[in-house]
C-alpha positions, 0 to 999 in steps of 0.5 A: 521844589521846582516844577517846570512846566515845559522847556521854555517855561520862566523860572518860578521861585517856590518861597516857604511861608510856613510848616505843618508838622506831619508824621509820615505814617499818620493818614490824612490831608493837610490843611491848605496853606495860607497864600499857598499856589501851585499846591495839590487839592484833595486827599493826600494818601497815607504811607505805610510799612510792612515786613516781608518774609524769605526763608532761606532755610529749615531743618523741619519743613512742619515746624510750623502750624502758621508762619510767623509775621511781624506787624508795622510796630514790630510785633512778632507772630508765630504758630509751631506745630505740636511736638515738633522743633527745629529751627528756621532762618528767615530773610526779613525787609521792612518796605514802606508804600504811598507818599505825597506823590507815591514812592516812585517820584520821591528821591531814596529807596521803599525798602530797607537793608535785608535782616537775619531772623533766627527762630528756633523752638526747642524740644520740651520734655513731656510727662511720662503716662500710664494707666493704673488698676486696683489689685485682689488676690487671695492670701494663699494663692502663691502668688508673686506679682501683679500689674499695678500699671499698663500703657507705660509712655516716656511721652510723645515721639520721646521713646528713647527716654527710660523709666522708673517708677517711684512709690510708698505705701501703706501696711508694711506688714502685709509684706514680708519684704518691701516690694519691687515696681519694676518696669517691664514693657509697657506695663509695671509688675509689682514683685511681692512676697505676702506675709503668712496668713496676713490679709489686707489693704495697701495703699501704693503712690505711685509716681512714673519718672523718665530720663528727660529734662525738668526744667520748670520755666522752659516747661520740662516735666520728667513726672507724671502724676501721682496715682493711687493703686490699691493692693487688697489681700483677702483671706482665702477660705482654707480646705475643711479637714476631717479623718474617717475609717478606711473600711467599714463591716456589716452583715445582710439584713442587720438594721440600722447602724450608730457608730459615734466618732466615725469622722474626728479631727473635724476642722473648717481650717485654720484658727482664723476660720473657727467660725465657719459652720459645716455640713457632711453629705454622701457625695457617690456610691459605687459597686467594687465586688458583688452583682448588686447595683451601688443604687441600691444599697441603702435602704429607703426610709423617711430620714437618710441612709447615710448621714454624718452629724457634726460630732461625727456619728455615723447613720446609717441602713443598707437595703436586706437584700443587698450584699457585697463590697462598695466604695462611698464617698463621704463630703464635708463642706464649710461656708467659706466659699471658694472665692481667689483659690479658696476650698470649701470641700473635702472628700474621702471613701470608705469601703463599706462591705457588706457580708451575707448574712451566712458564709459563702464559699466558691470552688473551680469547675467539675474536676477531672480524677484520671482512673490511675491509682494516683492521689489527686490533691487540688489546692484552692479547690474551694475558697471561703469568700468572706472567711474573716470580718474583723482582726479576730481570728475565725476558723473556716471548716469544710465538711462533705456530708455525703458522697454519692458513690464511695467505690470509685476511690481507694479506702484510704483516698476517700475526699477530703477539704483542709481548711484551706480548701485544698481537695485532696482524694484517689481514684480506684485503678481503671475506676470510671463514672461521675462521683457527687459531693455534698460541702458545706461551709462553717465558720467558728471562732469570735470573728464568725459574726454571721446570723448564721455560721453554717453555709447553704449545702453545695453539690460538686461533681468528680468525673472518674474518666480513664488515665488517657495514653497518647495514641501512635502511627507509622508512615512510609518515607517515600510515595510515588504518584503521576500527575493528572491520574485521578482520584487515588486511593492508598490503604494502610498508608498509616499503620499500626495504629493505637488509639489510647488505653487499652481497656477501652477500645471504642477509643478512635483516632483522627488524624491532620495533614499538612501538606507542601505544594498544594497547587499539585493537587486538584484535591489535598491528601487526607487520612481517614481514622483507619489509616487510608489516604486519598487525594486527586493529582492536578493534571499538567502539574508535578514535583514533590510535596511533604505530607505533615500527619498528627495522630489525636484522639477523637472520642474523648470523654466530657471535660476531657482534654484532647490527647494528641500523639507524639510529634507529626511523621513526615512522608515525601509525596512525589509527583511523576509526570506524563512523557511527551512524545515531540518528534519520530524520525524517519516516518516511515521504515523499511518492509524488511526491518533494520531500520533506526528510528529516534524518538525525541520527547521529555520525561521519557526514562530520568530518574525525575519521570520515572524515579529511575535512571536510564540505565535500570531499563537496560540502556534503552 
């Protein structure tokens, strides 16, 4: 190089006397040349190069976790962000810095031409994932599906991919058909049909597969890791089985009982449960009929009051004082347990009927027999409470051992009772009084197993009363009264009164009165037994009221029914208004007479106010 110190400086010539090999990218000072002059002393700058990146375009601003860099040796470094993909286009320029005299003093340029770099980050198919679990079910629950896998996922940002299962399994005899493992939402559901009465284990090896790519060099994986799931079918305990009679019969205070083969067809379940043990117990007692409490049914002793051994033999003893019908619940329990729907208990009921030690019967209330000579027949008047204790025939017989007064009955109508409990008798005409019948029930036949075949004596009362006749009477159809007239009494308002049977003159009657228009009365109408009507009209109230009157017998013998008369009779009661004067004109008249006086007002002579029209008063 020629370097001039100034315009007037003489030309200087540079003679090259030697050279040193030098790499421009290597830092370090040059050694001095021999006989060199006018050369700068001191360290010599290193010249270095660097690359600059300028992002020109991208379709994913989150593509990189760390942006690309290029070192001086041309090594490209960058970190893609997890699960982000797309492209980025960069403008790349190589620049140099430094030199012997600085880049600005050297000819040429310090930067290279721009180049384009495109980085394309491709998506990689992530393997699907799932969570599996073991399944345990009972053999007889009727279950046909089970969840083997949950939280199914095709991979992050891969929700559009479809999923399916690949699997194989052991112990195929556990199932009647090949199971189906289906993707249902986010779960893997196994649909199956178990073989009957088969239990055991099956090992399922399950792989979840998505619909994405499976290019191993690029890192794509569409298959999950293989999961091993244990599917176990446990034997379920079947309910035990036994049979007992529906009814037991016993006689009160008859001591301890032993019934062989009371429980039959005893089984703990299927053949596979033959080794199970079982017991019988008393599960409950409730009263069905009778008065004795259920908790007092069985006798108190050292041994159980009601027990069944494993052979089905029943032993029981009822308390001496107890009788009635009781529902006994017998329970059989095996030791198979209740896990997974197993049934270890079976209960059955038996009706225990404890009969009294002698026959019992009941009857209707005291009988009312009329005295009109008509034969009286009352079916079902007597009822044997327990006429039969077995399927064999039992013949009941009712015996009337005494009649306190036979004169009240016809000679051929004396009281008697048929075997079915029907009472028959005929009362003598116009006879009255009370009769006591002494009745006893006796049961005969092979089914009569009572300690005493005859019942206790029962006393039945028969009341003989006169044949009552319906009372009669008559009423007037129309009656007048005046408003505000005070208490009114009308004798013989009800007439032609008859009380009933002519041979019983002591009978009296009573009247019931139903009145409309109660606002017309200060005290409503009522009728005494002799037919007298009493009432009080209300001041300022007038109009019509209807009286509906019913007659009945007031004196009824004990146990008799009320004897009412015929249909009610009615009477119209008209309450007439008092006249009201509004004006009299003129107020004064001539002393000689002959004047005309005009009287104005209400209710002065109308049919409503007096019951007759003005012409009835000669035109007044």
